[in-house]
BATORDREN-68940 format. One line per 4 residues: number of its first residue (from 0); their letters; for each residue x, y, z of C-alpha. Coordinates in pm, 1 decimal. Layout:
// BATORDREN-68940
NUM = a = X,Y,Z ~ ...;
This chain:
// BATORDREN-68940
0 = xxxx = -10809.8,4643.8,3376.6 ~ -10546.2,4493.7,3151.7 ~ -10322.8,4700.7,2930.2 ~ -10422.5,4516.9,2610.1;
4 = xxxx = -10678.3,4692.5,2390.2 ~ -10827.1,4549.4,2075.0 ~ -10544.2,4527.1,1825.6 ~ -10315.7,4809.3,1911.2;
8 = xxxx = -10094.1,4691.5,2193.1 ~ -9732.3,4647.4,2096.7 ~ -9736.9,4281.8,2196.0 ~ -9993.2,4218.1,1924.3;
12 = xxxx = -9922.2,4471.7,1656.9 ~ -9685.8,4637.9,1421.8 ~ -9721.7,5008.6,1488.1 ~ -9788.8,5097.2,1128.3;
16 = xxxx = -10027.2,4825.5,1014.6 ~ -10366.4,4710.9,1127.3 ~ -10260.4,4351.6,1181.0 ~ -10084.0,4136.3,1434.0;
20 = xxxx = -9709.2,4129.0,1439.9 ~ -9593.5,3772.6,1473.7 ~ -9292.6,3838.9,1694.9 ~ -9505.7,4020.0,1953.9;
24 = xxxx = -9697.2,3707.4,2049.8 ~ -9381.3,3588.6,2224.1 ~ -9378.3,3904.3,2435.4 ~ -9696.1,3804.6,2616.3;
28 = xxxx = -9479.5,3552.3,2796.1 ~ -9147.4,3733.3,2766.5 ~ -9237.8,4057.7,2936.8 ~ -9453.9,3898.4,3204.2;
32 = xxxx = -9714.0,4175.1,3214.4 ~ -10016.1,3962.0,3125.0 ~ -10069.3,3637.1,3307.8 ~ -10345.5,3393.0,3395.8;
36 = xxxx = -10716.0,3405.4,3327.9 ~ -10743.0,3779.6,3265.0 ~ -10487.9,3756.6,2985.0 ~ -10672.9,3464.3,2824.6;
40 = xxxx = -11006.5,3646.2,2834.4 ~ -10861.3,3951.4,2666.7 ~ -10662.7,3744.8,2418.9 ~ -10987.3,3586.0,2297.6;
44 = xxxx = -11124.4,3929.6,2213.8 ~ -10794.9,4033.9,2057.3 ~ -10774.7,3732.8,1830.1 ~ -11136.3,3770.8,1722.2;
48 = xxxx = -11086.8,4134.4,1635.1 ~ -10763.0,4065.3,1450.6 ~ -10954.6,3839.3,1212.5 ~ -11158.3,4143.8,1110.2;
52 = xxxx = -10853.1,4358.9,1043.2 ~ -10684.9,4397.5,705.0 ~ -10343.5,4246.9,637.6 ~ -10021.8,4442.8,601.6;
56 = xxxx = -9799.8,4491.1,299.5 ~ -9434.7,4530.4,389.5 ~ -9339.9,4643.0,38.6 ~ -8979.6,4592.8,-65.8;
60 = xxxx = -8950.2,4791.1,-389.3 ~ -8634.1,4992.3,-351.5 ~ -8540.8,5357.6,-387.7 ~ -8212.3,5538.9,-322.7;
64 = xxxx = -8149.4,5598.0,46.4 ~ -8183.6,5973.7,-2.2 ~ -8550.0,5937.4,-101.7 ~ -8734.9,5805.5,203.7;
68 = xxxx = -9102.0,5786.9,98.5 ~ -9347.1,6005.9,289.5 ~ -9078.7,6190.4,486.1 ~ -9299.1,6493.9,559.9;
72 = xxxx = -9584.3,6279.4,688.7 ~ -9350.4,6071.2,903.4 ~ -9181.6,6378.9,1050.4 ~ -9522.5,6522.4,1145.3;
76 = xxxx = -9621.9,6199.2,1316.0 ~ -9293.2,6178.0,1506.1 ~ -9289.5,6541.5,1619.7 ~ -9642.1,6550.9,1762.6;
80 = xxxx = -9694.9,6510.0,2137.0 ~ -9928.0,6211.5,2144.7 ~ -10036.9,6250.2,2507.9 ~ -10141.1,6609.8,2433.6;
84 = xxxx = -10404.7,6488.4,2185.0 ~ -10642.6,6402.5,2470.8 ~ -10650.7,6670.6,2742.1 ~ -10696.0,6539.9,3093.7;
88 = xxxx = -11023.6,6731.9,3116.1 ~ -11166.2,6507.5,2843.0 ~ -11039.8,6190.9,3007.1 ~ -11191.8,6302.1,3338.2;
92 = xxxx = -11538.6,6273.3,3182.9 ~ -11493.7,5896.3,3219.0 ~ -11407.4,5922.9,3588.7 ~ -11113.3,6017.2,3810.3;
96 = xxxx = -10789.1,6002.7,3613.2 ~ -10547.5,5776.8,3799.6 ~ -10256.2,5821.5,3558.3 ~ -10165.1,5929.0,3205.7;
100 = xxxx = -9835.8,5853.7,3038.7 ~ -9613.4,5708.0,2770.7 ~ -9557.8,5337.2,2740.9 ~ -9483.2,5236.6,2382.2;
104 = xxxx = -9333.1,5476.8,2132.5 ~ -9581.9,5722.4,1972.8 ~ -9849.6,5601.0,2211.9 ~ -10015.2,5732.8,2525.5;
108 = xxxx = -10247.2,5564.9,2770.1 ~ -10469.7,5665.4,3057.5 ~ -10600.2,5470.8,3355.1 ~ -10937.3,5582.6,3490.5;
112 = xxxx = -11050.2,5510.5,3845.7 ~ -10943.6,5539.2,4206.3 ~ -10716.2,5233.6,4201.6 ~ -10430.6,5240.4,3949.6;
116 = xxxx = -10365.0,4869.8,3999.7 ~ -10725.2,4790.2,3902.7 ~ -10868.6,5086.3,3708.8 ~ -11233.4,5107.9,3611.1;
120 = xxxx = -11152.1,5204.2,3252.7 ~ -10857.4,5265.5,3023.5 ~ -10787.3,5461.9,2707.5 ~ -10494.3,5413.9,2473.0;
124 = xxxx = -10409.8,5606.0,2157.7 ~ -10125.2,5565.7,1907.7 ~ -10035.0,5717.8,1570.2 ~ -9936.4,5520.4,1261.1;
128 = xxxx = -9825.0,5584.8,905.4 ~ -10101.3,5366.0,761.4 ~ -10357.8,5558.2,553.6 ~ -10646.5,5318.9,492.6;
132 = xxxx = -10857.1,5278.0,806.1 ~ -11172.2,5122.1,660.0 ~ -11271.7,4764.0,740.8 ~ -11559.7,4547.9,625.2;
136 = xxxx = -11660.4,4414.3,965.0 ~ -11689.7,4753.8,1132.1 ~ -11873.0,5086.6,1123.7 ~ -11719.6,5339.6,884.9;
140 = xxxx = -11808.7,5704.3,946.1 ~ -11673.2,6050.7,866.8 ~ -11564.2,6304.4,1128.0 ~ -11463.8,6651.5,1011.6;
144 = xxxx = -11388.3,6517.8,664.6 ~ -11174.1,6231.4,794.0 ~ -11256.4,5862.4,749.0 ~ -11304.8,5690.1,1085.8;
148 = xxxx = -11366.5,5321.1,1150.2 ~ -11520.0,5196.5,1474.5 ~ -11451.4,4831.9,1556.9 ~ -11608.1,4709.9,1878.7;
152 = xxxx = -11638.0,4384.4,2065.5 ~ -12001.9,4367.8,1953.1 ~ -11875.6,4336.9,1593.6 ~ -11700.9,4006.1,1660.8;
156 = xxxx = -11867.1,3853.2,1966.8 ~ -12215.0,3709.2,2012.0 ~ -12466.4,3852.4,2258.8 ~ -12401.4,3556.2,2486.0;
160 = xxxx = -12027.1,3618.4,2476.8 ~ -12075.2,3989.8,2544.7 ~ -12296.4,3913.6,2843.2 ~ -12015.1,3707.7,2992.9;
164 = xxxx = -11749.9,3977.2,2952.6 ~ -11606.8,4163.9,3250.8 ~ -11512.8,4457.9,3026.6 ~ -11623.6,4618.8,2698.8;
168 = xxxx = -11384.8,4733.3,2424.7 ~ -11389.8,4946.3,2111.2 ~ -11121.3,5086.9,1881.7 ~ -11149.1,5390.9,1655.1;
172 = xxxx = -10915.4,5411.3,1354.4 ~ -10911.7,5763.5,1212.5 ~ -10730.6,5920.9,920.5 ~ -10522.4,6225.7,1009.0;
176 = xxxx = -10544.6,6539.4,792.5 ~ -10165.4,6551.8,751.5 ~ -10137.5,6183.8,659.0 ~ -10125.0,5868.9,863.3;
180 = xxxx = -10383.4,5769.1,1119.5 ~ -10459.5,5747.4,1487.9 ~ -10585.0,5435.5,1664.4 ~ -10772.8,5490.1,1988.8;
184 = xxxx = -10899.0,5209.5,2211.5 ~ -11125.8,5230.2,2513.4 ~ -11186.5,4956.7,2767.2 ~ -11489.1,5014.3,2989.5;
188 = xxxx = -11687.4,4823.7,3251.5 ~ -12006.5,4643.7,3140.8 ~ -12314.3,4862.0,3114.4 ~ -12153.4,5128.7,2896.1;
192 = xxxx = -12132.2,5098.5,2519.1 ~ -11765.2,5163.3,2434.7 ~ -11789.8,5275.6,2071.0 ~ -11975.6,5605.5,2137.1;
196 = xxxx = -11704.7,5685.9,2392.6 ~ -11430.1,5598.4,2144.3 ~ -11598.1,5814.1,1878.8 ~ -11622.8,6111.3,2115.6;
200 = xxxx = -11258.8,6085.7,2220.5 ~ -11120.7,6041.5,1869.2 ~ -11317.2,6351.1,1763.3 ~ -11129.9,6548.5,2029.1;
204 = xxxx = -10797.9,6396.6,1922.3 ~ -10856.5,6492.8,1558.0 ~ -10929.9,6849.3,1662.1 ~ -10617.7,6865.9,1878.5;
208 = xxxx = -10408.4,6720.4,1594.6 ~ -10479.9,7028.9,1385.3 ~ -10340.2,7242.0,1667.7 ~ -10010.0,7048.0,1628.5;
212 = xxxx = -9900.8,6997.6,1990.5 ~ -9521.0,6970.6,1991.1 ~ -9320.6,6715.5,2185.1 ~ -9307.5,6834.0,2544.4;
216 = xxxx = -9646.1,7007.7,2543.6 ~ -9793.0,6739.1,2768.1 ~ -9638.2,6687.1,3112.4 ~ -9732.7,6319.7,3081.9;
220 = xxxx = -9517.7,6242.3,2778.1 ~ -9191.9,6056.9,2838.4 ~ -8929.5,6155.9,2581.4 ~ -8656.4,5900.8,2520.9;
224 = xxxx = -8359.3,5897.5,2284.7 ~ -8575.1,5736.2,2013.3 ~ -8869.1,5975.7,2045.1 ~ -8896.9,6177.0,1724.5;
228 = xxxx = -8593.7,6003.5,1573.4 ~ -8588.1,5857.0,1223.2 ~ -8500.0,5485.0,1214.0 ~ -8376.7,5535.4,856.5;
232 = xxxx = -8087.4,5745.0,993.5 ~ -7888.4,5421.9,1002.5 ~ -7880.8,5421.8,622.2 ~ -7624.7,5703.6,631.1;
236 = xxxx = -7386.9,5440.3,771.8 ~ -7487.1,5186.0,504.9 ~ -7426.7,5346.1,163.8 ~ -7512.4,5026.7,-26.5;
240 = xxxx = -7856.5,4995.0,132.5 ~ -8170.4,5052.6,-74.2 ~ -8468.2,5196.7,110.1 ~ -8809.0,5028.6,73.4;
244 = xxxx = -9121.3,5187.7,-72.2 ~ -9327.7,5172.2,246.7 ~ -9193.2,5323.9,566.9 ~ -9344.0,5329.9,914.6;
248 = xxxx = -9322.5,5591.9,1184.2 ~ -9111.4,5360.0,1401.0 ~ -8956.5,5127.4,1143.6 ~ -8723.8,5159.8,842.2;
252 = xxxx = -8743.7,4893.6,571.3 ~ -8452.4,4842.3,332.9 ~ -8240.6,4589.9,144.6 ~ -7871.0,4528.7,192.2;
256 = xxxx = -7643.3,4259.3,51.7 ~ -7944.3,4076.3,-91.6 ~ -8125.8,4066.4,241.9 ~ -8452.5,4241.1,332.9;
260 = xxxx = -8422.6,4404.9,675.0 ~ -8579.0,4656.2,905.7 ~ -8457.7,4872.7,1191.6 ~ -8723.9,4953.1,1448.2;
264 = xxxx = -8716.8,5217.8,1721.4 ~ -8934.6,5148.6,2021.3 ~ -8983.2,5098.3,2392.6 ~ -8938.1,4747.1,2529.4;
268 = xxxx = -8996.0,4608.4,2875.6 ~ -8679.3,4607.4,3081.6 ~ -8727.9,4251.9,3204.5 ~ -8768.7,4094.7,2859.7;
272 = xxxx = -8393.4,4121.6,2797.8 ~ -8334.9,3849.6,3057.2 ~ -8488.4,3609.7,2803.5 ~ -8238.5,3697.6,2530.4;
276 = xxxx = -7882.8,3589.3,2463.1 ~ -7627.0,3861.4,2532.1 ~ -7332.2,3902.3,2295.6 ~ -7086.6,4169.6,2185.6;
280 = xxxx = -7052.0,4353.5,1855.9 ~ -6760.8,4595.0,1825.4 ~ -6710.9,4564.7,2199.7 ~ -7070.1,4668.0,2275.8;
284 = xxxx = -7341.6,4460.3,2435.3 ~ -7635.9,4359.8,2217.3 ~ -7904.2,4093.5,2248.0 ~ -8028.0,3820.2,2015.9;
288 = xxxx = -8388.9,3713.9,2064.8 ~ -8337.7,3360.1,1931.2 ~ -8074.6,3129.9,1785.1 ~ -8248.6,3118.2,1447.8;
292 = xxxx = -8044.9,3261.3,1156.3 ~ -8317.4,3519.5,1098.0 ~ -8356.5,3613.2,1463.3 ~ -8394.3,3972.5,1578.6;
296 = xxxx = -8110.4,4165.0,1742.9 ~ -8193.6,4427.2,2004.7 ~ -7992.9,4712.3,2153.0 ~ -8083.3,4902.2,2469.6;
300 = xxxx = -8020.7,5267.2,2392.9 ~ -8123.4,5460.9,2703.2 ~ -8224.7,5451.6,3070.0 ~ -8540.1,5280.8,3191.6;
304 = xxxx = -8858.8,5471.0,3271.8 ~ -9187.2,5395.5,3444.0 ~ -9490.5,5367.1,3212.2 ~ -9711.2,5499.7,3490.7;
308 = xxxx = -10053.6,5429.0,3341.8 ~ -10005.8,5059.7,3271.5 ~ -10060.8,4956.8,3633.0 ~ -9761.6,4721.9,3641.1;
312 = xxxx = -9435.8,4743.3,3830.2 ~ -9215.0,4665.4,3528.8 ~ -9014.9,4945.2,3373.3 ~ -8966.7,5016.1,3003.7;
316 = xxxx = -8649.4,5098.6,2813.2 ~ -8582.7,5258.7,2472.7 ~ -8448.4,4996.5,2235.6 ~ -8363.7,4938.1,1870.8;
320 = xxxx = -8453.4,4611.9,1697.8 ~ -8276.4,4487.5,1385.9 ~ -8430.1,4202.8,1187.1 ~ -8346.1,4024.8,864.3;
324 = xxxx = -8281.7,3682.3,714.4 ~ -7902.2,3657.6,727.7 ~ -7717.9,3682.6,1058.9 ~ -7405.2,3831.8,901.0;
328 = xxxx = -7605.3,4116.3,748.1 ~ -7807.0,4168.1,1066.5 ~ -7485.2,4207.3,1264.9 ~ -7349.2,4449.4,1005.2;
332 = xxxx = -7658.8,4667.5,1046.3 ~ -7644.9,4632.4,1425.2 ~ -7288.4,4765.2,1421.1 ~ -7411.3,5064.2,1219.9;
336 = xxxx = -7692.0,5123.9,1469.8 ~ -7442.0,5128.6,1755.7 ~ -7257.1,5420.1,1594.5 ~ -7577.6,5625.4,1622.2;
340 = xxxx = -7609.3,5555.6,1994.4 ~ -7264.2,5588.7,2152.3 ~ -7409.8,5566.0,2503.6 ~ -7612.6,5250.1,2440.1;
344 = x = -7593.8,4981.2,2708.7;
């Protein structure tokens, strides 16, 4: 089974909005994890489901850097052990658990089946700062007082298209009682309706959320230098910056020198950096993803690790992305980021 669920894989999403992130479409080619016919089949489902998902609002109204909006909610999201939200005993109800582990930041995934390279089913769950989970082209329900939206392949594909699928998919988007939301996606073989499974699993995750599992509670969670960290910490090095109204669990939005920028903490694939141009800032190696003036800069900030449940041989690496419209300002922010990570590669 592929590692792309409905709309929540990093290659196709911004962590904190229910819409596609434009720069991630390049990663389908850049990281080399999805190739050939299987990628195309899944991409068709992904694109169809994205059409049903609401758009994002980046929001650039400014506040002083000392007043990061929603700090308590964001801290709760960052300090929760995501893998611990679905105990292995619950995952085992789908079949033998081949692997569970961290891939992208604030995400966990599980491969179900006897063969990790070709699992029978997969489950992925990720937390976001977004509050509104309701969609028109979906089923909206309530679980334990929380709004939950179920969006399945049957909502966007015809019966003929479903009959031709080699997998079934459903995502559950659920509000969290402490703010933010959790997105959970299941991918199952034909013959099993995926949305009842997604609903059952997200019910368990909501219950476990109230228990507040701390980082390290699950043996499957990989903690990197960016896990639990606040991407707005860079603003302490940029006193003239003005923080934006809307902040994400993995991304800090702000304005500096007339430019709108963001700093994003995340996990990237190790091999994708071979596609970028290497350069130095303050004697440190950084990467530029394109030669466009508004290209993204990336910094590797820790050792690689194996995202065991993705079924691929490629390793991941903690990284910081810096994006804006003016290269001079982007490099200024990148230099500030480097001061926060003295051991960055």
